[in-house]
C-alpha positions, 0 to 999 in steps of 0.5 A, spaced: 467 212 155 464 213 162 465 207 167 459 205 171 459 203 178 454 197 180 452 194 186 449 187 187 446 187 194 440 184 198 439 178 202 438 173 196 444 168 193 446 170 187 450 177 188 457 174 186 454 170 180 451 176 177 458 180 178 461 174 175 456 174 169 458 181 168 466 180 168 465 174 163 461 178 158 467 184 159 472 179 158 468 176 152 469 183 149 476 183 150 476 188 156 481 186 162 477 184 169 480 184 176 476 180 180 478 181 188 474 177 193 473 179 201 471 175 207 471 169 203 474 162 203 479 161 197 476 154 195 469 158 192 467 154 186 467 160 181 475 161 183 478 156 178 473 157 173 474 164 173 482 164 173 481 159 166 478 165 162 483 169 158 482 177 160 480 175 168 485 176 173 483 173 180 487 175 186 489 170 191 485 170 198 491 167 202 488 168 209 482 166 212 479 169 218 472 166 219 466 170 220 467 177 223 462 176 228 466 170 231 473 173 231 477 175 237 479 182 238 486 180 235 483 176 229 479 182 228 485 187 228 489 182 223 483 181 218 482 189 218 489 190 216 489 184 211 483 186 208 484 194 208 491 192 204 487 188 199 483 193 198 488 198 197 492 193 192 486 192 188 485 200 187 493 201 185 493 195 181 486 197 177 489 203 175 496 201 174 494 195 170 490 198 165 484 194 168 477 196 165 473 192 170 474 192 177 470 187 181 470 187 189 466 181 191 463 182 198 467 189 199 460 192 202 460 186 207 468 188 209 466 196 209 460 194 214 464 190 218 469 195 219 474 190 215 475 196 210 474 203 211 468 205 208 471 212 207 477 209 203 472 206 198 468 212 197 474 216 196 476 211 191 469 211 187 469 218 187 476 219 184 476 212 180 479 213 173 475 215 167 472 208 164 473 204 170 467 200 171 467 198 178 462 192 181 461 192 189 457 186 192 454 185 199 448 186 203 446 192 206 450 197 202 450 204 206 447 210 203 453 213 201 455 207 197 448 207 193 449 214 192 455 213 188 452 207 184 450 208 177 446 201 178 443 198 184 440 191 183 437 187 189 437 180 189 432 178 194 430 171 198 423 169 196 424 162 199 429 159 203 430 152 205 432 154 212 428 159 214 421 161 215 418 167 212 420 171 206 427 175 208 428 172 215 435 172 216 436 170 224 440 165 226 442 163 218 450 163 217 452 163 209 
């Protein structure tokens, strides 16, 4: 069985929610899901709910660094080491743990900000085990990531309470 690569991207809210939907559906069919988050706080609302679903493992994100663009050079260095190791562990665990679905939430953002080397993500996707379904979320995936994906879904902001015009991003922090 072929495992597909999904990318949920765009400037709208709902990328993580879409990946959660896929994870819940897979767990409901008896598949093992590993859910790994990058660049996010541990107190996200979905984390505890996901941890209560049999078949889904959510790895703890035990370090918080804040927004990448606000990090001082030393913080960036620490964050890069942490998130790169987190990615490497997720890859190893998905292979050795008999995982069916690997969700890498905000990995696209981690690659774009230099927190995870994109080349490592590309190599993993190219060489992933047969049958391993992989989900990436985040804004503005590179052409290389898109090329490796089987599904790319864009979630677009049509209306937003804090910005004027469709798709305007300036000055907004999420």
